[in-house]
Backbone bond lengths (Angstrom), bond angles and torsions (degrees), N, CA, C in turn:
res aa  C-N    CA-C-N  psi(-1)  N-CA   C-N-CA  omega(-1)  CA-C   N-CA-C  phi
1 M - - - 1.457 - - 1.516 108.56 -
2 S 1.324 118.47 134.34 1.459 120.00 -178.89 1.503 111.44 -84.37
3 N 1.285 116.24 150.30 1.448 121.85 -179.48 1.499 111.31 -94.05
4 P 1.365 121.41 113.37 1.431 121.46 -174.18 1.503 113.07 -63.49
5 A 1.380 117.37 -33.83 1.455 118.89 175.89 1.498 111.17 -62.05
6 K 1.327 117.89 -41.24 1.482 121.34 179.46 1.538 110.29 -62.81
7 K 1.317 117.98 -43.67 1.464 120.75 -179.58 1.513 111.32 -61.88
8 S 1.349 117.60 -40.48 1.455 119.30 -177.38 1.519 111.75 -69.47
9 E 1.289 120.03 -14.34 1.440 124.21 176.95 1.499 114.84 -100.53
10 E 1.324 117.49 6.37 1.459 121.29 175.55 1.541 107.99 -62.13
11 L 1.246 117.38 138.41 1.445 121.99 -178.97 1.546 110.45 -69.69
12 V 1.329 111.69 147.67 1.455 120.84 -178.41 1.529 105.63 -117.85
13 E 1.339 116.16 136.58 1.466 120.69 178.83 1.530 111.01 -87.26
14 V 1.317 116.81 128.93 1.457 122.68 176.36 1.527 107.71 -129.25
15 T 1.319 115.63 150.39 1.465 121.47 171.03 1.504 107.44 -131.92
16 L 1.322 113.86 114.43 1.455 120.32 179.69 1.513 112.19 -83.98
17 F 1.321 115.69 137.90 1.441 122.26 179.88 1.492 111.06 -57.40
18 A 1.344 113.55 136.50 1.481 121.81 174.83 1.532 107.48 -136.86
19 D 1.376 114.60 134.58 1.463 117.15 179.63 1.509 115.90 -123.31
20 G 1.344 116.12 4.04 1.461 118.86 178.52 1.507 113.03 75.80
21 D 1.376 117.57 3.77 1.435 119.32 -178.94 1.491 108.40 -131.28
22 R 1.298 119.46 -87.30 1.506 124.21 -178.39 1.530 111.35 -78.85
23 Y 1.288 115.46 -38.80 1.475 120.80 -177.04 1.514 111.57 -103.56
24 V 1.290 114.92 77.11 1.462 120.63 179.46 1.550 114.66 -122.64
25 D 1.340 116.26 -26.36 1.469 119.63 -176.24 1.540 110.92 -74.21
26 D 1.329 114.20 155.06 1.445 119.12 171.93 1.507 107.54 -65.39
27 V 1.347 115.35 159.15 1.458 122.19 179.90 1.534 111.54 -110.01
28 F 1.330 114.94 123.65 1.438 122.04 177.08 1.513 108.14 -85.48
29 V 1.287 119.26 129.46 1.462 125.47 178.22 1.499 109.87 -126.60
30 C 1.316 117.45 129.84 1.439 121.94 179.65 1.552 109.76 -130.60
31 V 1.298 116.99 128.61 1.464 122.60 -179.90 1.518 105.32 -135.63
32 N 1.348 113.88 120.23 1.517 120.12 176.22 1.464 111.95 51.32
33 G 1.301 118.78 42.62 1.452 124.21 175.56 1.522 115.21 81.93
34 E 1.343 118.00 -4.75 1.450 121.85 176.29 1.505 108.14 -101.21
35 S 1.343 117.36 139.87 1.443 117.08 -175.31 1.556 110.04 -138.48
36 C 1.355 111.45 163.20 1.487 118.10 172.42 1.487 106.76 -151.76
37 L 1.288 115.26 162.03 1.468 124.32 176.21 1.505 106.04 -114.17
38 I 1.357 115.12 123.43 1.465 119.73 -174.62 1.501 109.21 -111.60
39 R 1.306 115.58 129.61 1.463 122.90 -177.37 1.562 106.98 -78.21
40 R 1.338 114.09 142.60 1.496 118.76 178.66 1.528 109.74 -89.19
41 G 1.316 113.08 151.61 1.474 121.02 170.67 1.498 117.80 79.96
42 V 1.347 115.45 2.84 1.453 118.78 177.11 1.556 109.02 -136.54
43 P 1.310 116.83 148.05 1.458 118.95 178.10 1.513 108.90 -64.46
44 V 1.336 114.34 129.63 1.508 121.13 177.44 1.512 109.22 -130.84
45 K 1.305 116.80 139.98 1.473 121.36 176.09 1.536 109.09 -94.20
46 V 1.347 116.67 125.20 1.446 123.07 -178.03 1.507 108.56 -130.02
47 R 1.389 115.16 162.73 1.443 118.03 175.34 1.553 109.82 -67.88
48 P 1.317 117.05 151.48 1.452 120.93 -178.22 1.511 115.32 -53.28
49 M 1.304 118.87 -35.73 1.462 122.50 -178.76 1.525 109.65 -64.64
50 F 1.343 120.24 -32.52 1.415 120.64 178.34 1.513 110.94 -75.46
51 A 1.338 114.57 -39.97 1.507 119.57 177.32 1.540 110.25 -60.61
52 A 1.326 115.33 -40.77 1.495 120.65 179.53 1.510 108.77 -64.94
53 A 1.333 118.81 -42.41 1.500 121.89 179.25 1.503 109.06 -62.24
54 L 1.331 118.53 -41.79 1.493 119.92 179.65 1.506 111.15 -65.68
55 A 1.295 117.48 -38.78 1.465 123.23 -179.41 1.555 108.05 -67.21
56 A 1.307 118.65 -42.34 1.447 122.42 177.92 1.527 111.12 -62.60
57 S 1.314 116.71 -41.54 1.427 121.49 179.82 1.485 110.96 -66.09
58 A 1.360 118.09 -41.01 1.489 122.59 -179.11 1.574 107.30 -63.83
59 E 1.330 115.28 -40.95 1.505 118.82 179.37 1.514 110.14 -63.58
60 Q 1.325 118.07 -44.49 1.475 121.36 178.62 1.529 109.96 -60.33
61 D 1.325 118.42 -41.79 1.479 121.38 176.64 1.521 110.90 -62.69
62 R 1.319 118.65 -39.44 1.413 121.03 179.35 1.554 110.88 -65.64
63 L 1.339 116.04 -44.19 1.475 120.83 178.33 1.497 111.59 -63.12
64 A 1.309 119.48 -42.32 1.444 123.55 -179.44 1.517 109.99 -63.20
65 E 1.315 116.70 -43.88 1.494 122.50 -179.34 1.539 106.84 -62.06
66 S 1.315 118.90 -44.16 1.435 122.72 -179.78 1.562 110.82 -62.98
67 M 1.314 116.27 -42.87 1.517 118.52 177.78 1.509 110.64 -65.60
68 M 1.292 118.91 -39.59 1.503 121.87 179.48 1.512 110.05 -64.61
69 R 1.350 116.37 -42.15 1.437 119.88 178.90 1.489 113.30 -61.72
70 R 1.359 114.43 -43.41 1.474 119.36 177.66 1.535 112.90 -64.89
71 A 1.320 114.90 -40.74 1.479 117.90 176.03 1.506 113.32 -62.55
72 A 1.318 115.11 -40.27 1.473 119.89 178.76 1.558 109.31 -65.11
73 E 1.306 117.08 -40.64 1.447 120.70 -179.32 1.554 109.76 -65.89
74 R 1.276 116.84 -40.27 1.498 122.27 176.82 1.525 110.09 -61.24
75 G 1.343 115.26 -40.46 1.449 121.86 179.75 1.490 111.23 -66.84
76 E 1.332 119.19 -39.52 1.476 122.09 175.93 1.493 111.49 -68.84
77 A 1.324 118.02 -35.82 1.470 120.59 178.09 1.521 113.16 -66.73
78 A 1.339 115.42 -29.08 1.485 119.68 -176.53 1.584 110.32 -79.20
79 R 1.257 117.42 -12.71 1.483 119.85 -177.35 1.507 112.16 -76.68
């Protein structure tokens, strides 16, 4: 019988974008008081809660960019 708690803690591989310019620093992730520092540009195995936090952050960035683009378009249309 498999242990569901064990499966939920299996490490997840993530690779954070690195461009040699703006996106070069390691990324600090903290969830419920537990933290890790994730290196950019290389595959890294992290706990699922850190991968989920990274995914949520990326989604928020995408939504913010979309909102800013729409606001800029509305501003251009008003001129």
